[in-house]
MIDOSE-1310 file (N, C-alpha, C; in nm, 2 decimals, decimal comma, always signed):
residues 111
mmam	+36,31/-5,89/+6,36/+36,40/-5,78/+6,34/+36,48/-5,81/+6,21; +36,49/-5,77/+6,16/+36,57/-5,78/+5,96/+36,73/-5,81/+5,97; +36,76/-5,96/+5,95/+36,93/-6,00/+5,96/+37,00/-5,86/+5,87; +37,09/-5,81/+5,91/+37,17/-5,70/+5,84/+37,32/-5,76/+5,84
ttit	+37,40/-5,73/+5,74/+37,45/-5,73/+5,65/+37,58/-5,59/+5,63; +37,74/-5,58/+5,62/+37,79/-5,52/+5,64/+37,88/-5,48/+5,52; +37,86/-5,30/+5,46/+37,87/-5,33/+5,32/+38,02/-5,21/+5,31; +38,11/-5,22/+5,24/+38,19/-5,09/+5,24/+38,19/-5,01/+5,14
lsis	+38,17/-4,85/+5,15/+38,19/-4,78/+5,01/+38,32/-4,70/+5,04; +38,33/-4,62/+4,95/+38,42/-4,55/+4,89/+38,42/-4,42/+4,86; +38,44/-4,34/+4,96/+38,39/-4,15/+4,90/+38,53/-4,07/+4,94; +38,53/-3,99/+4,84/+38,66/-3,91/+4,88/+38,66/-3,89/+5,05
temk	+38,80/-3,81/+5,01/+38,84/-3,75/+5,19/+38,76/-3,66/+5,20; +38,74/-3,55/+5,07/+38,65/-3,43/+5,09/+38,52/-3,46/+5,19; +38,46/-3,55/+5,09/+38,27/-3,61/+5,14/+38,31/-3,66/+5,30; +38,46/-3,70/+5,30/+38,40/-3,77/+5,45/+38,44/-3,67/+5,54
keme	+38,50/-3,56/+5,53/+38,60/-3,47/+5,64/+38,43/-3,41/+5,61; +38,38/-3,32/+5,51/+38,25/-3,26/+5,52/+38,10/-3,36/+5,60; +38,13/-3,49/+5,61/+38,04/-3,57/+5,71/+38,03/-3,57/+5,81; +38,14/-3,57/+5,83/+38,20/-3,59/+5,94/+38,18/-3,41/+6,08
tfki	+38,17/-3,34/+5,98/+38,07/-3,18/+6,09/+37,97/-3,18/+6,13; +37,92/-3,33/+6,04/+37,77/-3,35/+6,09/+37,75/-3,46/+6,19; +37,76/-3,46/+6,27/+37,78/-3,60/+6,38/+37,66/-3,63/+6,41; +37,53/-3,57/+6,38/+37,42/-3,56/+6,41/+37,39/-3,69/+6,38
vnws	+37,41/-3,67/+6,20/+37,36/-3,73/+6,13/+37,41/-3,92/+6,17; +37,29/-4,03/+6,10/+37,32/-4,13/+6,12/+37,33/-4,20/+6,01; +37,48/-4,12/+5,90/+37,52/-4,17/+5,78/+37,48/-4,36/+5,72; +37,46/-4,40/+5,82/+37,40/-4,57/+5,74/+37,28/-4,59/+5,73
evar	+37,16/-4,50/+5,82/+37,08/-4,44/+5,74/+37,07/-4,42/+5,64; +37,12/-4,29/+5,58/+37,14/-4,19/+5,49/+37,11/-4,33/+5,35; +37,25/-4,40/+5,40/+37,27/-4,49/+5,28/+37,13/-4,57/+5,23; +37,11/-4,61/+5,34/+37,03/-4,76/+5,33/+36,88/-4,66/+5,30
iafq	+36,83/-4,58/+5,32/+36,71/-4,51/+5,24/+36,71/-4,49/+5,10; +36,87/-4,41/+5,05/+36,90/-4,45/+4,90/+36,89/-4,55/+4,87; +36,95/-4,63/+4,90/+36,96/-4,80/+4,82/+36,83/-4,81/+4,82; +36,72/-4,86/+4,95/+36,60/-4,90/+4,93/+36,55/-4,83/+4,82
rkle	+36,55/-4,66/+4,83/+36,48/-4,61/+4,75/+36,54/-4,63/+4,59; +36,65/-4,63/+4,57/+36,69/-4,71/+4,44/+36,61/-4,87/+4,37; +36,66/-4,89/+4,44/+36,56/-5,04/+4,44/+36,47/-5,07/+4,39; +36,35/-4,97/+4,47/+36,27/-4,96/+4,46/+36,22/-4,90/+4,33
dlkf	+36,27/-4,79/+4,25/+36,31/-4,75/+4,17/+36,30/-4,84/+4,07; +36,45/-4,97/+4,08/+36,48/-5,02/+3,90/+36,36/-5,12/+3,91; +36,32/-5,21/+4,06/+36,18/-5,30/+4,04/+36,10/-5,24/+3,97; +36,04/-5,13/+3,97/+35,93/-5,07/+3,89/+35,98/-5,05/+3,81
lqdf	+36,08/-5,02/+3,73/+36,09/-5,03/+3,57/+36,12/-5,18/+3,55; +36,20/-5,24/+3,58/+36,17/-5,36/+3,55/+36,04/-5,48/+3,55; +35,95/-5,41/+3,61/+35,82/-5,46/+3,63/+35,71/-5,41/+3,50; +35,77/-5,28/+3,47/+35,67/-5,17/+3,40/+35,77/-5,24/+3,27
tads	+35,86/-5,25/+3,21/+35,94/-5,28/+3,08/+35,91/-5,46/+3,07; +35,86/-5,55/+3,13/+35,85/-5,66/+3,19/+35,80/-5,68/+3,04; +35,68/-5,68/+2,94/+35,58/-5,73/+2,87/+35,58/-5,63/+2,75; +35,72/-5,48/+2,77/+35,67/-5,42/+2,67/+35,83/-5,43/+2,57
eitl	+35,80/-5,35/+2,50/+35,93/-5,33/+2,38/+36,02/-5,23/+2,40; +35,99/-5,15/+2,54/+36,07/-5,05/+2,59/+36,19/-5,11/+2,67; +36,35/-5,08/+2,65/+36,43/-5,09/+2,73/+36,42/-5,10/+2,84; +36,49/-5,16/+2,97/+36,51/-5,08/+3,09/+36,60/-4,94/+3,07
edae	+36,67/-4,95/+3,03/+36,76/-4,85/+2,94/+36,69/-4,71/+2,93; +36,55/-4,75/+2,84/+36,46/-4,60/+2,82/+36,44/-4,57/+2,92; +36,33/-4,69/+3,00/+36,25/-4,64/+3,08/+36,32/-4,58/+3,21; +36,47/-4,62/+3,25/+36,46/-4,59/+3,36/+36,55/-4,41/+3,32
rigk	+36,59/-4,38/+3,15/+36,61/-4,23/+3,13/+36,50/-4,20/+3,12; +36,38/-4,22/+3,07/+36,22/-4,14/+3,08/+36,20/-4,10/+3,22; +36,17/-4,25/+3,33/+36,20/-4,25/+3,46/+36,26/-4,13/+3,52; +36,41/-4,11/+3,50/+36,48/-3,98/+3,57/+36,46/-3,82/+3,54
eish	+36,39/-3,84/+3,39/+36,37/-3,73/+3,31/+36,23/-3,67/+3,38; +36,14/-3,75/+3,44/+36,00/-3,76/+3,50/+36,05/-3,69/+3,65; +36,14/-3,78/+3,73/+36,17/-3,73/+3,83/+36,23/-3,58/+3,85; +36,32/-3,55/+3,76/+36,38/-3,44/+3,75/+36,28/-3,30/+3,74
nqas	+36,18/-3,33/+3,61/+36,10/-3,22/+3,69/+35,98/-3,26/+3,73; +35,97/-3,30/+3,80/+35,88/-3,28/+3,96/+35,95/-3,27/+4,02; +36,09/-3,26/+4,05/+36,17/-3,25/+4,17/+36,19/-3,09/+4,17; +36,20/-3,06/+4,07/+36,18/-2,88/+4,02/+36,11/-2,85/+4,05
rqin	+36,00/-2,89/+4,06/+35,85/-2,81/+4,03/+35,84/-2,82/+4,23; +35,84/-2,91/+4,27/+35,85/-2,91/+4,41/+35,95/-2,87/+4,47; +36,06/-2,85/+4,44/+36,15/-2,75/+4,47/+36,14/-2,64/+4,46; +36,09/-2,58/+4,36/+36,07/-2,40/+4,36/+35,96/-2,40/+4,41
slpn	+35,85/-2,50/+4,49/+35,74/-2,48/+4,50/+35,71/-2,43/+4,64; +35,84/-2,51/+4,74/+35,85/-2,48/+4,87/+35,87/-2,34/+4,92; +35,80/-2,29/+5,01/+35,82/-2,18/+5,09/+35,94/-2,13/+5,17; +36,04/-2,25/+5,18/+36,09/-2,18/+5,31/+36,22/-2,25/+5,28
reir	+36,34/-2,19/+5,24/+36,48/-2,18/+5,22/+36,50/-2,28/+5,23; +36,52/-2,34/+5,42/+36,57/-2,41/+5,44/+36,52/-2,51/+5,44; +36,39/-2,55/+5,41/+36,32/-2,68/+5,33/+36,40/-2,74/+5,26; +36,43/-2,63/+5,19/+36,46/-2,69/+4,98/+36,62/-2,72/+5,03
erdr	+36,75/-2,66/+5,11/+36,85/-2,63/+5,13/+36,83/-2,82/+5,17; +36,73/-2,84/+5,29/+36,74/-2,96/+5,37/+36,73/-3,06/+5,25; +36,64/-3,05/+5,17/+36,56/-3,19/+5,11/+36,67/-3,23/+4,99; +36,75/-3,06/+4,92/+36,83/-3,08/+4,86/+36,99/-3,20/+4,89
ffgi	+37,00/-3,15/+5,02/+37,11/-3,22/+5,13/+37,07/-3,38/+5,08; +36,97/-3,36/+5,19/+36,93/-3,51/+5,18/+36,87/-3,58/+5,05; +36,89/-3,53/+4,94/+36,81/-3,63/+4,81/+36,65/-3,63/+4,78; +36,61/-3,56/+4,95/+36,48/-3,58/+5,00/+36,40/-3,50/+4,94
lgen	+36,28/-3,52/+4,84/+36,16/-3,37/+4,78/+36,11/-3,37/+4,90; +36,07/-3,42/+4,98/+35,96/-3,39/+5,08/+35,77/-3,40/+5,04; +35,81/-3,48/+4,90/+35,65/-3,47/+4,90/+35,56/-3,52/+5,00; +35,60/-3,59/+5,11/+35,52/-3,59/+5,18/+35,57/-3,57/+5,32
sdew	+35,53/-3,47/+5,42/+35,58/-3,39/+5,55/+35,58/-3,51/+5,62; +35,46/-3,61/+5,66/+35,48/-3,72/+5,72/+35,61/-3,83/+5,74; +35,64/-3,87/+5,56/+35,71/-3,92/+5,56/+35,88/-3,85/+5,55; +35,89/-3,73/+5,53/+35,99/-3,66/+5,61/+36,06/-3,65/+5,74
deie	+35,92/-3,65/+5,86/+35,93/-3,68/+5,98/+35,97/-3,82/+6,02; +35,94/-3,96/+5,95/+35,97/-4,04/+6,01/+36,13/-4,12/+5,93; +36,14/-4,06/+5,80/+36,34/-4,02/+5,80/+36,38/-3,95/+5,85; +36,34/-3,84/+5,91/+36,42/-3,72/+6,01/+36,48/-3,84/+6,10
kkiy	+36,37/-3,89/+6,20/+36,38/-3,97/+6,29/+36,46/-4,09/+6,28; +36,45/-4,11/+6,11/+36,54/-4,24/+6,16/+36,67/-4,19/+6,16; +36,75/-4,10/+6,07/+36,85/-4,03/+6,03/+36,89/-3,97/+6,16; +36,83/-3,90/+6,24/+36,90/-3,82/+6,38/+36,87/-3,93/+6,48
dgr	+36,77/-3,99/+6,52/+36,75/-4,12/+6,62/+36,84/-4,24/+6,61; +36,86/-4,27/+6,54/+36,91/-4,36/+6,44/+36,84/-4,52/+6,47; +36,70/-4,50/+6,45/+36,61/-4,59/+6,45/+36,56/-4,66/+6,32
């Protein structure tokens, strides 16, 4: 098992109250997933720009534009409004249903 450390985040009181209404959600796991995805994105951009004249900021901007366009296409193609809302809520686009199932288990089961 990987060694864990603790971090503290500041969020608005309103957000905290809203999060508390969803007691079934493992918010630490949601944050871990978001952090891991951001790290993976940044590492990719860093590698992408290592031997390039493009700056990290340029690559990140281009990546965000591409991600936004892909997200819009995927969200609009999903047939079920509940799926779209769930994915929007968690910031997960559901590209792969197996991936979503795995994430959902971690969030709700605390695994």
